[in-house]
ChimeraX commands (.cxc) that place a marker at each C-alpha (Angstrom):
marker #1 position 157.02,-106.61,215.41 radius 0.5
marker #1 position 157.14,-103.06,214.37 radius 0.5
marker #1 position 160.68,-102.08,213.36 radius 0.5
marker #1 position 161.82,-98.40,214.22 radius 0.5
marker #1 position 164.92,-97.09,212.41 radius 0.5
marker #1 position 166.61,-94.96,214.74 radius 0.5
marker #1 position 169.66,-93.96,212.45 radius 0.5
marker #1 position 170.37,-90.19,211.60 radius 0.5
marker #1 position 170.92,-88.70,208.29 radius 0.5
marker #1 position 174.81,-87.92,207.78 radius 0.5
marker #1 position 174.64,-83.99,207.26 radius 0.5
marker #1 position 177.38,-81.03,207.72 radius 0.5
marker #1 position 177.57,-79.95,211.43 radius 0.5
marker #1 position 175.69,-83.31,212.55 radius 0.5
marker #1 position 175.89,-83.23,216.49 radius 0.5
marker #1 position 178.90,-85.20,217.78 radius 0.5
marker #1 position 180.24,-86.20,221.14 radius 0.5
marker #1 position 181.89,-83.02,222.67 radius 0.5
marker #1 position 185.42,-82.70,221.58 radius 0.5
marker #1 position 185.31,-85.00,218.61 radius 0.5
marker #1 position 185.87,-83.48,214.94 radius 0.5
marker #1 position 182.89,-82.24,213.43 radius 0.5
marker #1 position 181.17,-84.09,210.42 radius 0.5
marker #1 position 182.02,-82.47,206.83 radius 0.5
marker #1 position 180.72,-83.43,203.58 radius 0.5
marker #1 position 182.43,-81.47,200.70 radius 0.5
marker #1 position 181.74,-81.97,197.06 radius 0.5
marker #1 position 185.00,-83.40,195.56 radius 0.5
marker #1 position 183.90,-83.98,191.96 radius 0.5
marker #1 position 180.91,-82.47,190.15 radius 0.5
marker #1 position 179.02,-83.52,187.12 radius 0.5
marker #1 position 179.57,-80.35,185.43 radius 0.5
marker #1 position 183.37,-80.21,186.01 radius 0.5
marker #1 position 184.22,-83.99,186.15 radius 0.5
marker #1 position 181.28,-85.58,184.51 radius 0.5
marker #1 position 180.47,-87.38,187.76 radius 0.5
marker #1 position 179.87,-86.84,191.37 radius 0.5
marker #1 position 181.83,-87.61,194.44 radius 0.5
marker #1 position 181.89,-86.17,197.86 radius 0.5
marker #1 position 184.44,-86.15,200.53 radius 0.5
marker #1 position 183.46,-87.47,203.88 radius 0.5
marker #1 position 184.98,-86.56,207.35 radius 0.5
marker #1 position 183.19,-88.09,210.09 radius 0.5
marker #1 position 183.89,-89.19,213.79 radius 0.5
marker #1 position 182.67,-92.42,215.10 radius 0.5
marker #1 position 180.98,-90.56,217.52 radius 0.5
marker #1 position 178.55,-88.96,215.40 radius 0.5
marker #1 position 174.65,-89.78,214.76 radius 0.5
marker #1 position 173.48,-93.08,215.70 radius 0.5
marker #1 position 176.22,-95.51,216.61 radius 0.5
marker #1 position 176.98,-98.21,218.91 radius 0.5
marker #1 position 180.54,-98.41,220.69 radius 0.5
marker #1 position 181.76,-101.68,219.87 radius 0.5
marker #1 position 184.05,-103.24,222.50 radius 0.5
marker #1 position 186.97,-102.39,220.71 radius 0.5
marker #1 position 186.48,-98.99,221.39 radius 0.5
marker #1 position 187.61,-99.65,224.90 radius 0.5
marker #1 position 189.20,-102.83,225.01 radius 0.5
marker #1 position 192.30,-103.12,223.03 radius 0.5
marker #1 position 191.79,-106.57,221.68 radius 0.5
marker #1 position 187.99,-106.22,221.63 radius 0.5
marker #1 position 185.56,-107.25,218.81 radius 0.5
marker #1 position 184.46,-104.69,216.10 radius 0.5
marker #1 position 180.80,-104.31,215.45 radius 0.5
marker #1 position 181.47,-106.29,212.14 radius 0.5
marker #1 position 182.11,-109.14,213.95 radius 0.5
marker #1 position 178.30,-109.37,215.54 radius 0.5
marker #1 position 175.33,-110.70,213.72 radius 0.5
marker #1 position 172.83,-107.99,212.78 radius 0.5
marker #1 position 170.29,-109.94,215.00 radius 0.5
marker #1 position 172.25,-108.62,218.08 radius 0.5
marker #1 position 171.19,-105.04,217.20 radius 0.5
marker #1 position 167.33,-105.67,216.79 radius 0.5
marker #1 position 165.08,-106.21,220.18 radius 0.5
marker #1 position 162.22,-104.73,221.84 radius 0.5
marker #1 position 162.28,-101.17,223.02 radius 0.5
marker #1 position 160.04,-98.36,224.42 radius 0.5
marker #1 position 159.78,-94.73,223.39 radius 0.5
marker #1 position 160.28,-91.93,225.92 radius 0.5
marker #1 position 158.93,-88.39,225.23 radius 0.5
marker #1 position 161.23,-86.04,226.35 radius 0.5
marker #1 position 160.63,-83.25,223.71 radius 0.5
marker #1 position 159.51,-81.05,226.44 radius 0.5
marker #1 position 162.98,-81.02,228.26 radius 0.5
marker #1 position 165.61,-78.22,227.57 radius 0.5
marker #1 position 169.04,-79.04,226.60 radius 0.5
marker #1 position 171.08,-80.45,229.44 radius 0.5
marker #1 position 168.06,-81.52,231.70 radius 0.5
marker link #1:1,2 radius 0.2
marker link #1:2,3 radius 0.2
marker link #1:3,4 radius 0.2
marker link #1:4,5 radius 0.2
marker link #1:5,6 radius 0.2
marker link #1:6,7 radius 0.2
marker link #1:7,8 radius 0.2
marker link #1:8,9 radius 0.2
marker link #1:9,10 radius 0.2
marker link #1:10,11 radius 0.2
marker link #1:11,12 radius 0.2
marker link #1:12,13 radius 0.2
marker link #1:13,14 radius 0.2
marker link #1:14,15 radius 0.2
marker link #1:15,16 radius 0.2
marker link #1:16,17 radius 0.2
marker link #1:17,18 radius 0.2
marker link #1:18,19 radius 0.2
marker link #1:19,20 radius 0.2
marker link #1:20,21 radius 0.2
marker link #1:21,22 radius 0.2
marker link #1:22,23 radius 0.2
marker link #1:23,24 radius 0.2
marker link #1:24,25 radius 0.2
marker link #1:25,26 radius 0.2
marker link #1:26,27 radius 0.2
marker link #1:27,28 radius 0.2
marker link #1:28,29 radius 0.2
marker link #1:29,30 radius 0.2
marker link #1:30,31 radius 0.2
marker link #1:31,32 radius 0.2
marker link #1:32,33 radius 0.2
marker link #1:33,34 radius 0.2
marker link #1:34,35 radius 0.2
marker link #1:35,36 radius 0.2
marker link #1:36,37 radius 0.2
marker link #1:37,38 radius 0.2
marker link #1:38,39 radius 0.2
marker link #1:39,40 radius 0.2
marker link #1:40,41 radius 0.2
marker link #1:41,42 radius 0.2
marker link #1:42,43 radius 0.2
marker link #1:43,44 radius 0.2
marker link #1:44,45 radius 0.2
marker link #1:45,46 radius 0.2
marker link #1:46,47 radius 0.2
marker link #1:47,48 radius 0.2
marker link #1:48,49 radius 0.2
marker link #1:49,50 radius 0.2
marker link #1:50,51 radius 0.2
marker link #1:51,52 radius 0.2
marker link #1:52,53 radius 0.2
marker link #1:53,54 radius 0.2
marker link #1:54,55 radius 0.2
marker link #1:55,56 radius 0.2
marker link #1:56,57 radius 0.2
marker link #1:57,58 radius 0.2
marker link #1:58,59 radius 0.2
marker link #1:59,60 radius 0.2
marker link #1:60,61 radius 0.2
marker link #1:61,62 radius 0.2
marker link #1:62,63 radius 0.2
marker link #1:63,64 radius 0.2
marker link #1:64,65 radius 0.2
marker link #1:65,66 radius 0.2
marker link #1:66,67 radius 0.2
marker link #1:67,68 radius 0.2
marker link #1:68,69 radius 0.2
marker link #1:69,70 radius 0.2
marker link #1:70,71 radius 0.2
marker link #1:71,72 radius 0.2
marker link #1:72,73 radius 0.2
marker link #1:73,74 radius 0.2
marker link #1:74,75 radius 0.2
marker link #1:75,76 radius 0.2
marker link #1:76,77 radius 0.2
marker link #1:77,78 radius 0.2
marker link #1:78,79 radius 0.2
marker link #1:79,80 radius 0.2
marker link #1:80,81 radius 0.2
marker link #1:81,82 radius 0.2
marker link #1:82,83 radius 0.2
marker link #1:83,84 radius 0.2
marker link #1:84,85 radius 0.2
marker link #1:85,86 radius 0.2
marker link #1:86,87 radius 0.2
marker link #1:87,88 radius 0.2
view
């Protein structure tokens, strides 16, 4: 079985669900100033590649961490929609 990673890189201004806060990455500490590097990350749960866990919609629903990774691996198909315009 060929495995295709569908995840996106986390970058500034990553596309998010309309109305959700934008993704922001800010340098917090730098090698030159602090001797080490730390970034601050502000991110919505609806950005990039993600799965809505049951606890997103159901008060006492399970979180993604409560499922084995095998639940998220399976067969799929590729549909080329690169010729479509935004909103089509």
